[in-house]
C-alpha positions in Angstrom: 15.9 1.6 -1.7 14.5 -0.1 -4.5 13.1 -3.1 -2.4 12.7 -4.1 1.1 12.0 -7.7 1.6 14.6 -9.0 3.9 17.7 -7.5 6.0 19.8 -8.5 2.8 18.0 -5.5 1.3 19.6 -3.0 4.1 23.3 -2.4 3.5 23.5 -0.8 7.1 21.1 -2.2 9.8 22.6 0.4 12.3 22.1 3.1 10.0 18.2 2.2 9.4 18.0 1.8 12.9 19.1 5.2 13.9 16.8 6.5 11.1 13.9 4.8 12.8 14.7 6.1 16.1 14.8 9.7 14.5 11.4 9.3 12.8 10.0 8.0 15.9 11.0 11.2 17.9 9.8 13.7 15.0 7.3 11.8 13.2 5.8 14.8 10.8 9.1 16.1 9.9 9.4 14.7 6.3 5.9 15.2 5.4 7.2 17.4 2.5 8.9 14.3 1.2 5.7 12.1 0.7 3.2 15.1 -0.5 1.4 13.9 -3.6 2.9 10.7 -3.5 0.8 7.4 -3.2 1.4 3.8 -1.5 -0.4 1.2 -2.7 -0.9 -1.8 -0.1 -1.9 -4.9 -1.7 -3.2 -7.9 0.8 -3.5 -11.4 -0.4 -4.3 -12.5 3.6 -5.6 -10.8 6.7 -3.7 -7.8 8.6 -4.4 -5.7 11.5 -1.1 -4.4 12.5 0.8 -4.2 9.0 -2.2 -2.8 7.4 -2.8 0.2 10.0 0.7 0.7 10.9 2.0 1.1 7.4 -1.0 3.6 6.6 -0.3 5.7 9.7 3.4 5.7 8.3 2.5 6.6 4.9 0.1 9.2 6.5 2.9 10.5 8.6 5.2 11.2 5.5 2.4 13.3 4.0 1.7 10.3 1.7 -1.8 9.3 0.2 -2.6 5.6 0.7 -4.7 3.1 -1.5 -5.6 -0.4 0.0 -6.8 -3.7 -1.8 -7.7 -6.8 -0.6 -6.8 -8.9 -3.7 -8.7 -12.1 -2.9 -11.8 -10.4 -2.4 -11.5 -6.8 -4.2 -9.7 -7.5 -7.3 -9.6 -10.2 -10.4 -7.9 -13.4 -9.6 -4.0 -12.7 -11.0 -2.2 -15.6 -13.0 1.4 -15.7 -11.9 3.0 -18.0 -14.7 4.1 -16.8 -18.0 2.9 -19.0 -21.1 -0.5 -20.0 -19.5 -3.7 -20.4 -21.5 -5.9 -18.3 -19.3 -9.1 -20.2 -20.0 -9.7 -21.2 -16.3 -10.0 -19.1 -13.1 -7.9 -16.1 -13.5 -8.7 -13.0 -15.2 -5.6 -10.8 -15.1 -1.9 -11.4 -15.7 0.6 -10.5 -13.0 2.8 -8.6 -15.9 -0.3 -6.1 -16.6 -1.5 -6.0 -12.9 2.1 -5.0 -11.4 2.6 -2.4 -14.5 -0.8 -1.1 -14.2 -0.4 -0.6 -10.2 3.0 1.1 -10.9 1.2 3.9 -12.6 -1.0 4.7 -9.6 1.7 4.3 -7.1 5.0 5.8 -6.0 5.7 2.7 -3.6 3.8 -0.9 -3.5 3.5 -2.8 -0.4 2.5 -6.3 -0.9 1.6 -8.9 1.8 1.5 -12.6 0.8 1.1 -16.1 2.8 2.5 -19.4 2.4 0.6 -22.6 1.4 2.3 -24.6 4.0 2.0 -27.6 2.0 4.9 -27.0 -0.6 7.9 -25.9 0.8 9.9 -25.6 -2.1 7.4 -23.3 -3.6 6.8 -21.0 -0.6 10.6 -20.4 -0.4 10.8 -19.7 -3.9 8.9 -16.5 -2.9 6.9 -16.3 -6.5 4.4 -13.9 -5.8 6.6 -11.2 -4.1 9.4 -11.8 -6.6 7.0 -11.5 -9.8 5.7 -8.3 -8.5 9.0 -7.0 -8.0 9.8 -8.2 -11.5 6.9 -6.5 -13.3 6.4 -3.5 -10.9 8.1 -0.4 -12.0 8.2 1.4 -8.8 9.7 0.0 -5.3 8.1 -2.7 -3.6 8.2 -3.3 0.2 7.3 -6.7 1.7 4.5 -6.5 4.2 5.0 -10.1 5.2 5.8 -12.7 2.5 5.7 -16.6 2.5 8.9 -16.7 4.6 10.0 -13.5 6.1 8.5 -10.4 7.7 11.2 -7.6 7.6 8.9 -5.1 8.8 8.0 -6.9 12.0 11.9 -7.6 12.7 12.8 -4.0 12.3 10.0 -2.9 15.0 11.2 -5.7 17.1 15.2 -4.6 16.7 13.8 -1.2 17.8 12.0 -2.3 20.6 15.1 -4.1 21.9 17.3 -1.2 21.6 14.9 1.1 23.5 14.4 -1.6 26.4 17.8 -3.5 26.5 20.2 -3.0 30.1 23.4 -4.3 28.7 24.8 -3.5 25.2 24.8 -7.2 24.2 21.7 -8.6 25.6 20.6 -12.3 25.5 17.8 -12.9 23.3 15.7 -16.4 23.2 13.6 -17.0 20.1 11.1 -19.5 21.7 8.6 -21.9 19.9 5.0 -22.0 21.4 2.2 -24.3 20.9 -0.4 -23.1 18.5 -3.8 -25.5 17.1 -3.1 -24.1 13.4 -0.3 -24.5 11.2 1.6 -21.0 10.9 4.2 -19.8 8.7 8.1 -19.4 9.7 7.9 -15.8 8.2 8.4 -14.0 12.0 10.8 -16.6 13.2 13.1 -16.4 10.2 13.1 -12.4 10.2 13.8 -12.6 13.5 16.8 -14.8 13.3 18.1 -12.9 10.3 18.1 -9.4 11.8 19.2 -10.4 15.2 22.4 -12.1 13.9 22.8 -8.8 12.0 22.3 -7.0 15.5 24.4 -6.7 18.5 23.0 -9.6 20.5 23.6 -13.0 21.7 20.7 -15.2 19.9 19.6 -18.4 21.0 16.5 -20.6 19.5 14.6 -23.0 21.6 12.0 -25.4 20.2 11.0 -28.9 20.4 12.8 -31.4 18.2 11.0 -31.7 14.9 10.5 -27.8 14.8 13.9 -26.6 13.9 14.0 -23.7 11.2 15.7 -23.9 8.0 19.4 -24.3 8.7 20.8 -22.1 5.9 18.8 -19.4 8.2 19.9 -20.7 11.5 23.4 -21.6 10.9 25.7 -20.4 13.6 22.7 -19.7 16.2 22.7 -22.2 19.2 19.4 -24.5 18.8 18.6 -25.7 22.4 15.7 -28.3 23.1 15.8 -27.8 26.8 13.7 -24.5 27.4 15.0 -24.1 30.9 18.4 -23.9 29.6 17.8 -21.8 27.2 15.8 -19.3 29.1 18.6 -19.1 31.9 20.0 -15.5 32.1 17.7 -14.5 29.2 17.0 -10.6 28.6 14.6 -11.0 26.3 12.0 -13.7 25.5 10.7 -13.6 22.0 7.6 -16.0 21.5 6.3 -17.3 18.3 4.9 -20.5 17.1 5.8 -22.0 13.9 4.8 -25.2 12.1 7.5 -27.6 11.1 10.2 -26.8 8.3 11.3 -30.4 8.2 7.7 -32.1 8.0 6.5 -29.0 6.2 3.5 -27.1 7.5 2.6 -29.9 10.1 1.6 -29.2 14.0 1.9 -31.1 17.1 -0.8 -30.6 19.6 0.9 -32.5 22.5 3.4 -29.9 23.4 1.3 -27.6 25.5 4.2 -27.6 28.1 5.8 -25.2 25.8 3.5 -22.4 26.5 5.2 -19.2 28.2 4.2 -18.7 31.8 5.3 -16.9 35.0 7.6 -19.9 36.0 9.7 -19.9 32.8 10.0 -16.1 32.9 11.4 -16.5 36.4 14.5 -18.6 34.8 15.3 -15.3 32.6 17.4 -12.4 33.9 14.2 -10.2 34.8 13.6 -10.9 31.1 11.2 -8.9 28.9 8.4 -11.0 27.0 7.8 -10.2 23.2 5.2 -11.2 20.6 4.6 -9.8 17.3 0.7 -10.4 17.7 -2.2 -11.4 17.2 -1.6 -14.2 20.1 -3.7 -16.8 21.7 -3.8 -16.4 25.5 -3.3 -19.1 27.6 -2.4 -21.4 24.8 1.0 -19.6 23.4 1.3 -17.4 26.5 -0.2 -17.1 29.8 -2.4 -14.0 31.0 -0.2 -13.9 33.9 2.6 -13.0 31.6 1.3 -11.1 28.4 -0.6 -8.7 31.2 2.4 -8.1 33.3 5.1 -5.5 33.3 7.3 -7.5 31.5 5.5 -7.7 28.3 6.5 -5.4 25.5 3.7 -6.6 23.0 2.2 -3.1 22.7 5.6 -1.3 22.6 6.5 -3.5 19.5 2.9 -3.1 17.9 3.6 0.7 18.2 7.0 0.4 17.0 5.7 -1.0 13.7 4.5 2.5 12.5 7.9 3.8 12.7 9.8 0.8 11.0 7.6 1.1 8.2 8.0 5.1 8.2 11.9 5.0 8.2 11.6 1.9 5.4 8.9 4.3 3.2 11.2 7.5 3.7 14.5 5.6 2.6 12.4 4.7 -0.7 10.9 8.3 -1.4 14.3 9.4 -1.1 15.7 6.6 -3.3 18.5 6.3 -0.9 20.1 3.0 -0.1 
């Protein structure tokens, strides 16, 4: 595996899921594979679960780990070719990616969208330019539009918790005071379309995701109708795609509470974290036995570990 940026980089999702399960069952079995190898983690924005789980995954494989916050620890990187660099940027992506490749066997990169320029964000310029100029495999730790490591962990969590072969999954929008990216929601849709599940999206009018991603997936603006009979409720806020980056503060009724969970088929609650309690989800739900948020967070390690193992073994 030369890169891991979306489900499209995975030729066999079932096989990767199986490897993730095997890694979780025996997390230290492949330490010789990573011995004397180094993972470089580059962050353009904050992280808790992604940073720590990916570090843990690498250490489980016997790897060394180097972490750098590029917005505060490094030089400002110029991404465009042909630029006269007489302003704020001191280093060009061509040299930066090539140099980091000399220090690491795998590079992990976390970027973030502007949420002001949809066309630019969806081109994934930062991630793609690192991939273009790096000389080693690159794994996305979340990009402007996708979060594949989160989705692989979510898939593992659903596989562990499902009670029927083909569960009903609802991706439900929730309110939030700040503009958030569509990355987690986009990835969840991509990966669940590739899984054995019946996916439904529920969001208010004006908050539909990118149509090319949701093609073939029912979008229901009536939350109760969408939740009825659901086995899993995956909750996430995202700002508007059509009115890009905008939020609506008048939709507090979309918060997930116990009444809404009662519409489900004894459904489980999922969220990628961090979550704003009593804005996105009520305490009574996230603290209940139906909540899988800690299981999801734990599975982040094994999702990352399976991907890193594939890269170290240079396997598709």
